N, C-alpha and C positions, 0 to 999 in steps of 0.2 A: 256541780254547775249550778248558778246563780239564778233563783226563780226570776229575777229582773230582768234577764237576757231574753227569754221564751217561755213566758209564765203559764201559757195555756197551750202552747203547741208540742211541748216536749216533756217527756217524762223519763227518768233515768233510774236504773236499779242495778245494783252488783250481784252478781251470780257468782257464789263460790262452787265450781265443780268438783273441787276435791271432796266437798260435803254430799251435795245433791247428785253427781256424776252426770254423765252425759245424755243418759235415757231421755231424757224430756227436750235434748236439745242434737238432735241428730244430724241437723243442717251443720251445725257449728263443728261437729266432729267429723262430718264427712269433707269440710273444706280445708283440713290439716294446716291451718295456719299457727304460726308460733303464738304463743300466749303472752299475756293476755290478749282477748279479742274483744275489739269495740264493736256492738251491734247497734246499729243506728235505723230507726223504723223498720224494725224487723230483719234487717240485712246485716251481715258480717260485712263491716267497711274497711276496718284498720286493725293490723295486728303488731303486737308488741309494745313497747313502751311508745306512748302516743302524747303530744303535746297538745293542751287544750284549744289552740288557735287549728288545728287540724278537724278536730271535733265540731267546732263553731262554724268553720268553713263548709262542712258538709251539710249542717242543720241548716244554714242559710240558703244553700243550693236547693235543699228539699223544699223549704217554705217557699222559695220565688220560683219553683219548677224548672229549674235550670239543673237538676241533677240527671237526667234523662240522657 
């Protein structure tokens, strides 16, 4: 994600569960989505192949307060 879109509000990181395992992420393991899983603002939101526009839409909803 480009820092220009949401420079202060969003941080993203990739977690390779094949190395780290799921012990640190029991909620992700519990939901049993297909992989990869996209977690936004601490919540699993999308599963499988995801288009950037889908991620952007969710982030914009969170920032505007419309995600509830």
